[in-house]
C-alpha positions as CSV (number, residue, x, y, z in Angstrom):
1,M,-0.1,-0.1,-0.1
2,E,2.8,2.3,0.7
3,N,4.3,1.7,-2.8
4,F,0.8,2.7,-4.3
5,K,0.8,6.0,-2.3
6,D,4.3,6.8,-3.5
7,V,3.5,6.2,-7.1
8,F,0.4,8.4,-6.8
9,L,2.0,11.2,-5.2
10,F,4.9,10.9,-7.9
11,T,2.2,11.0,-10.6
12,I,0.3,14.0,-9.1
13,S,3.5,16.0,-8.4
14,D,4.6,15.6,-12.1
15,A,1.6,16.0,-13.9
16,H,-0.4,18.8,-12.3
17,L,-3.0,18.7,-15.1
18,F,-3.7,15.2,-14.0
19,G,-4.7,16.2,-10.5
20,Y,-7.3,18.8,-12.1
21,I,-8.7,16.0,-14.2
22,V,-9.3,13.6,-11.3
23,A,-10.8,16.5,-9.3
24,F,-13.1,17.2,-12.1
25,L,-13.9,13.5,-12.9
26,A,-14.5,13.1,-9.1
27,A,-17.0,15.9,-9.0
28,L,-18.7,14.8,-12.2
29,L,-19.0,11.0,-11.1
30,E,-20.6,12.3,-7.9
31,T,-23.8,13.3,-10.0
32,V,-24.0,9.7,-11.2
33,F,-26.5,7.9,-9.1
34,A,-24.9,4.6,-8.7
35,V,-21.2,6.1,-8.5
36,G,-22.2,8.9,-5.9
37,L,-23.5,6.5,-3.5
38,F,-20.1,4.7,-3.1
39,L,-17.7,7.5,-3.4
40,P,-19.0,10.9,-2.9
41,G,-17.0,13.6,-5.2
42,S,-16.7,16.1,-2.0
43,T,-14.6,13.3,-0.3
44,M,-12.3,12.7,-3.2
45,I,-11.8,16.5,-3.6
46,L,-11.1,16.7,0.0
47,F,-8.5,14.0,-0.4
48,L,-6.8,15.8,-3.4
49,G,-6.6,18.9,-1.3
50,V,-4.8,17.2,1.5
51,L,-2.4,15.7,-1.1
52,A,-1.8,19.0,-2.8
53,A,-1.0,20.7,0.5
54,Q,1.8,18.2,1.3
């Protein structure tokens, strides 16, 4: 699991546009009924904000 975190942080830090795309898709998928029940977009955006602050 630690390896996944390192790879994910490396990807986000190198491709800033990728982070914006992930945040956009998380907010967009929140509106889809089936996906919004399992993973709210606001939770994903909060998670990405914490990663951006590091």
